[in-house]
N, C-alpha and C positions, 0 to 999 in steps of 0.2 A: 755625623751625620754620612751615610754612603751617599754618593749620588746617584741617580735613577741610573747610570750605569750599574755598576759598582752594588747596587741594591742586593742583600743575597735573597734568594728564593726562601719559600717558608722552610724547607727540607734544612738547606744550610742554617737558618735560625735555629732552627729547631735543635740539630747537631752544636750547634755554640754554645745552647744553652747546658746539652749536656755532657759538653767539656767544659766548663766551667766549674759543675759539680760532680766530677769522674772519680772521687775518693767513694761519694756514697755509692754511684752507679760500679764502679768496681767490685764494690763488696757484694751490693746485692749479684749481680753477676757472677761469683766464685759458690755463694750461696745457691743460685739457680742453677749452677751444674751439678753441683755437689748434689742437689733436690733430685735431679732428672737420674742422676747415679746408681743414687740409690732408689730413685723406684725402677728403675733396669734390676738392679739387684734383686728384689724381693720375688719376682716370678723367678729367676734363673738359680736361685737361690733352692726354691720349689721344685721346679723342674730336674734337679743335682740330684734332689731330696728322693725323688720318686726313681728316677730310674738309675742310680749308683747307690746310694744307702738300700732304701728300699728293696729294689729289682737284684743288685749285684751287677748290672751291666758298668761297663765301660764311662769315665765322663768324658765328657763333651769339651769341656775348659780344656784352656793350653796350661802348658807346665808351670808359665809362672805364676799363674793364678793357685795352682796347688801346692805351690811350695811351702804356702804358712801353714799350710793344714799339717804338710807332711814334717815342717819344723818343730812340731807341738806334739806329731805323736797317733794325728787325728785320723785314724786309720778309717777305712770304712766301716768292720767290724765294730771299733769304739763307738764311730757315732750313731751305728745301726741300735746298740744299748744305751746310748745316751740321746735320744731324741730330743732332750729337754735342754739340749744345749745350741741345736737347730734352731726349737721355739723361741730361744733366748736370743738368739743372733737376730732371728724376724723384728723381735720385740723391739732389739736396741736398735736394727735400720732404723726403723719407724720411729724413735724417738730422736734417734739422731736426722730424720727429717723434720721433724718440729722443729727442732732448734734453727734449722736452716732457714726454714718456711718463715718464723718470725722474724731471722734478723733480714732473711727476704724482704720480707714485708716493711720492716722498720728502715732499713738503707731507703727502699723507694721513695718512703713516706717521707722520708726527712731530703733526700735529692728534689722530689716533687715539691716540697712545698716550701723549699730554697726557690726554687722557679717562679712558680708562684708571687713568693710576695716581691724577686726581683720584680717579674714583669708587671707586676700592680704600681709599684712605686716607680720604675721606668715610666706606665704610661702617664702617672699621675706630673710627674715632673715633668715630662714632654707637652703635658696640655698647659699647662701652666706656660710651659711659654710660645706657644703656637700663635699667631698673630692676632689680633682682634677678629678679622676678614675670615678665617678661618671658623671659628665659632660662631660669626654671624647666619654662616651657612648649614653646619653642622647641625643632628637633633639632637638633643638631649639623653633625649631614650635609648636612643641609637651608642652612644659614647657609653653610659652607664653599661650597656647588654655586652660591648666590648669587653668592660674594663672588670666583669663580675664570671657571667656566662660563659663568654671564652675562655679567658682562663682557667675558668675552671675546669673547662673539655680539657683544656692541654696538662694542667695539674691530673685528671684522672687517667690522659694517658701515658702519662710519663709513670704515674704509679703503678702501671698495671699491662697496660701492654706493651712495652721497652721490655720487659722481661720476659712476657709470654714469646717474642720474636725469636728471643735468644734460647725460652724453653724449648718451642714448635722447632729449630734448627737445628736443637742438636738432639731430639727425641729422636726426627726423622734417621738423623743419620747414625746414631748408635743403634735403634733397632734394624736401619736397615744392612749395617756393619755384622750384629748378632746373630739374625737372621738368613742371610747369604752363607756365611759359614755353616749353619746349621744344613740348610738344601736349600740349595740354590734354586730348584726349580718348581717347588713349594712356595717361596716366598714370591716369583714372578706369581701366580695362583694373586697370592695375598696383599699384590697391590697394584693389580688388574684398573681395580676404578679410581684408587688414586688421583692420575692424571684427569680425569672428568672433574673428578672433586675441588682440582684446583683450577682445571680452568673454569668451575661455577664459579670461584670463590672470585680469580678474577673478573670476570661480568660483572657479578655485585659489586666487586668498589669500584666499577667506572658508572655504576646508576647511581647507588648510593651515595656518591660524593657532590653529585650534580641536586640530588632532590634535600640532603642536607643544606648545601648552600641554601638554597630556595628555602629553606625550612629556616634557616640562622636567620636570613636579609630579615623574612617574616616578620619573626621574633623582636630583633631589633625595632620593627614597625610598629609595633602592638608595644612595647618597651614605651615608643615614643608618645606617643596617644596617651596615654595611660600616667605618663609623668606630666602631661600639656594639662592634661585635665585635671588633676593634681594642683598644679601649680595654676589654675586659672580655675580654683572651686569657687567664688566668691562674684568672678564673671557669668560662669557658670548658672547659678543660682542667680544670679541680678534678672540678665535675662530670658529665664525661663525654658533653660536647654539642658534638661537633663535628661531627655526622651533623646534627645536627636543623642547627646553625647554617648547615651547606652547602646543606641544604635550603632553609631559609628567605632566605638568599641566591639562590638558582638560581631561587625563586617571582617575588620581585623584578625577578629579573637578567632571567625571560624575559615577563616585565608588562613592561618597559621595551626590550625587543627586539621586542615585538609593537608595541609604542606606534612604537616609530621604522620599523619594518619599512611601516608604517601613513605616517607621511610620508614616504618613499620609493618609497611604492607610489605615493601622489599626485605627487611631483615623474617615475615612470618615464612614467604616464599625461600627465603635464602635456607633457612633450618628445616623448615617443610622436604625438603629438596635434598638437602644435605643430611637429616636422619633416613631417608629412605636411602644413597647411592652408599651410607656408610655400615646400614642393616644390611643391603646385599653383600658390600663383600666382607663382610662380617659372618654370613651366611655360607657365602662361598667358599670361607677360608674354613671354615669348621667343618664343610661337606666332605671340601679336597682334603684337611686333616686326617680325618675319619677314613674314608677310603685310602688314607695312604699308612696308616695306620692299621686296620684288616690286610692291608697287601704284606705288612711288617715293613714297610720302608722307614717309617719312621716312629720313633718310644713315642710313650703314654707323655712320658715327662717332654716329653718335644710337640706334642701334639698341645700340650698346656701351656709350653714356652710361647708355639706360635700363636693360640689364639687371642693369649693376655698380651704379645705385643702389636698386633694387628691392629686392639682396640685402640693401645696409645699412641701406635703411629696413624690413625686414622683419626684420633682426636688435635692433635695439633694442624693437621691438615683441617679438618673440619674447621676447626678456632682462629684458623687464615680470615675466612671473611666475616669477622666479627674485630681480629686485628686489624684488618686492611681497613673494613670498613668505619673503626676508632681514630685508624691512619689518615684517613682523608678528611674527620672533624677534625681533629686535631689539626692538619697541616690549611683546612680553608680556616679555623680560628686564628693562626698565626699571623694569614694571611690577613684577614682582617683590622687583628694587632696590630702589621705592617702599615698597615695603611696609615695608621694614626704615629707610630713612632719615627717613621719615613716623612710627613709631610713638615715640608721646610715648615723648620721655628725660627724666630725674630733670629736675626742675625748677631754673633756677639758684635761689639763694642769697644774693644781693647784702648782706641788711640782716641776716642769719643769726651769731650770736653766735660765739666762739673761746675759751669758757671756759677754765678750767685742767683743771677733766676731774678734780679732788679733793676734791670734796665726798662727800657721803652719796650713793647711789642708792637713789633710791625709786620704791617701781612702787605707785602708786596708784588702786585700785579699777580694775585695769588688764582691760580683755576682750577678744578679737580671735577671730575668723573670716577664713578665707581667703576672696577676692574669688570663685573658683571654685562654693565648693558655700554660701557662709554659713556654713557650722556652725560652733557656737564652739566653739576651740580651748582660747581662756584663758577663765575665769570667773571676775572681781572679784578678780582675783587684787592682794593686796597686802600688800609688805614692805619690809623695808628693809636694804642693806649698807652698813655704815659705814665711813667711808674709810678705804682702809689695810686693812682684816677680809679672812679669807678664808674665806666663805661656798660652801658644799656644794649641789649639787640631789642629789634621788636622785627617780627615780618612773621608772613603769611606760614602757613604749612608747605611743606617745600621750599623753600624760600634761602635752607642753607645756613640754619641756624643751626646745627645741632652739628652737623660736616666739618665749621667751623672749630667746635669744641674739640672733635673727633681729628681734626689737624693738631690744633693747640697742644696737644697730647701722646703726639703721633704715633697715635692708632691707626693712620694712613698716612701714605707723605701727599705734596700737592704731585699732580701734573703738571704744573705751571706755578713760574712764579717760585717766591721764597718768605719763609717766615721765620722773623730773628726777634729775639729777646737780650735784651741789650747790646744791641751790632750782632751778637751770633748767631749761624744758623742754625733754629732745631736740627738740623738734621746733621749737625755737628755732634750735638749736645745729648748725652747718655741715657737712653731711654730712661730707665730705671730711674736714673739721678733726678731729671725732667718729671717722670710721676710722682715721685714720691715728695716734691715739692707741690704738685699742683694740685688742689685740694678740687675736688670735683662732687656736686650735690646734683641727683639727676632727682626727676619729676616724680618718678617710680622706682624709689629708691630699695634695696633689697639688706631685709636684715633678716639675722639667725633665730633656728629656734634656739635661742639661749636668754640670759637674762637680758633683762635693760641696761644693769651697768657692764655686763661681758660686751654687750653690742655696739657702747658707745665706744667700750675701753679698748677693741678689738685691731688697734691701727699701733697700737704696741705692747711690747711685752710684757711687761710690767707697771700697766699706771698706774699712778698715784692719785688714790681715790680723792684727795682735792683739785684734782684737776679735770678731774671726770665730771667731777659735781661743778666746778666752775664752766666746763663746757659746754653741762646742759642749759645752765642760767643765761649763759650769752644767747641759745638758741630755746631761751624761752620754754625748755622744756623739766622745768625741775616744778612749775604747778602741778603739771597731769602724775607727773613718778610719783608728789608725795599723796597725791589719792589713789593710786595704785593697789589692788590687792597685799600686796606684797611688798611695794615700795621698789627702790633701786635690784629686789631680787625678783622681779615679777618676769616669768618666761613668757615673750609676746607671740612664741607661735613661729610657724614654720612662715618663712616672708615676714614674719610680721602681722598677722594674718586676724590676731584679738586688739590691733590697734586702728585708729583710724588713718584717713590717710595724712592730717594734717597731725596728729602724732611719729608719725614714722618719720615724714620731713624731719621735723624737729629731732630725733633720736640721728635724724643721719646726719643733718647739719652740725650734732655738737659732735659726732666721731669724726668728722672733719676738720673741727675747729682742735683736732686731740696732735695734727699734723705739725709739722714745721710748716704752713702754707708760705710762699713764696708769691703764689698767683689763685685766686680764687674764684669759681666758676658755680653760678648759679644757674642748673637752666632748669628756667620755669619749676624751681625748686620750693617756691611760696604762693604757688597756685593752692594749693590746698588749707590753707591757713586765712586765717580774715585778715581785713586791714591794719587792725588794731595793732592783733601779733605779727605782721608784716611789719608794721613801721618798729617796733619795738626791738625784734633782732634785727635791721637793718640801721638801729640807732646804735644796739650793744656794739656790734659788728665796728662801725665808725668808730667805736670806743676802744674798741679791745683788737684789732687784729689792722692798728694805725700804719702804716706803710704797706699795707699788703694789697696789689693790684687785685682790683677783685672786674669778674666778668658776669653780669646780671644779664639771662634770657627768659625773659617775660610779655605777658599782653597785656600785665596791667600796669596801667597810668601813674598809677601813684605811687605803685613801684616806681618807675623808669623816670618820672618826674625829679627825684632826688639823685639821679645818677649825674658825674660830672659833664655826661657826654651822652648822645644817641647816638645810634647809628640803625638805618631804617635799611633790610633787607627783601629786594624785589625779584624772584625768576634770579636767584645766585645772582643777584647785582648790586652797588650799596646805591641807593636812589637817593638818599638822605643823612648828613649828619650836620651835629650841632645839637645844643644844649633844649633843653624842658620850655621854654618864652622861644625859642627861635623856633623850634617845629611847627609851637603851637601855631605860628602865624604863614607858617608855610604850606599852600596849598598842596596834600600830599596824603597818604597812606596814614602819618601818624597827627595829621592834623583832623582827619576824616575820623579815627578812633577815639580820640580825644573830646571829641562832640558828641559821640557815644556815648560814650559812657561817664562824660561830666550830664548828659540828658537822664540817661538815667538813671545817677547817684540823686539830682536833683525831683525827679518824678518816687524818688525811694524816700528822702528829706521832706517831700510832699507828704505823701502818704503819714507818715508817720506823725506828722505836725496834723494833720486831720483827724491820727489815732487819740494823738494826745489830745485835741481836743474835744470829743468827742467824750470822750472820758472825763474831763473837767467839768461840762456840759449835765451830765448824769450826777455827777459829787454834786451840784447844787441845785439841783430838781429834787434830791431825796433830802 
């Protein structure tokens, strides 16, 4: 990864991509040269036919160009009697031109598609390597837009406009050489407006580049709003926010429309003014050619040649604005792509350790503050989780529970103190190794739009059916899977939208159990299941995951009470530590929550008893 000082510019990055596909681009360039040459041979052949073959005037072609005709014995009289040869030659030139046009299109397509493939793969791979903190702040819709729309902008530029640059330069140079050779004074009249057209193209490039950047960024914002809405469709409907979401989308959509309109308005101005300048130059050339022809200073063939060549000369200059516009778009797209590719990835750790992870987990005076605000989230936290034990965490919102989980997976590093597993500092343990042996089940698990079987087995390349089904039994998921429309082959929808919260959590638990876990973390991931299912899952886990160190984050006392040790966090500090019996007897947060939940359970039990009694009394009276 280049350092910020050595980071290539967007143009350098683009040229590097072209160099890696030099073969197809070289072939396309040769084809472009042939197309341009053939394009200029056609009017030249027509001019020579009019002046030499039909009217008998001397040829203006150099001797080396006439040598092949003389070798074949094709004199002027010979060709005048056989004009079909010249006609056939014109047809042949256009056929050859068609062949080279096909080769140019095919080769540029191969090169541009290869580059698009490489960019998409590099982007996707690098996104996987970026740290957790990057994804916390990045907008998913904007990332998608960069990986798709921006890559496609570069693909289109490389497939069309790169060869247009070669084409334009060749056409301008060849046209000027031929025209100057025929009549230098007339050539000056024929290009008098070209500098103006060129200057106007540069002005347009400067304006449209800025406008395109604004439009591209606005499209990223719109994509982000759309992605957020579709991802949170259940929340939107639950709170009846459809109209507000439509208004929000209309706002960003209108902003994108206005910025695209600005780009299109600039394009319209350029083409409109460019057409005026081009037509003015063409009319001026025609008028001067007619005057020169009437005076006898040029032949009709030369006039035909000038009129044809001026059109071919003006076209690439006029196209320069579009080429520059697309160049600006592609450079901005490349710059946005580079922002991802040059974002610092998690550093490689070739010397990192891969211990068994079966020892005690020790938080030794750990402190942490997120990089954004620097506000301490954890303050001098110290506790030990004995190997193979079950430890529960209780704390209010913002107390630092989830942060402890992030640190335990090395998604962030402590700003103070250290965390060890079996005496080895986490910072010395290979990240991939650590995460592959630490199973994490979140409160809101992410499921893919695949079948239940694929979602459970996704952590292994070729999971055995028995292993998948056994994991589902431990997670108490077999029952609802059997009742599902297509059983294990039921598609759960994007993000598991067709399943209830408890069902998603159980599928996520089953998926995690297929890993080789040495440490298992439940981040409030049993909150959506009833207490009976909760107890069933925990009992199965104790039996099946014996020896696995388990960390449970929960607010449910019935869940916490089964842990070997309970740790209470308040405002980033450990305020209580002990068993359920010990903490229930101590004044503090745990005792208060225990009393509240116990009272609620007693009230609920009394209500159920009253309902049962009322029902029995009703039966007796009946």
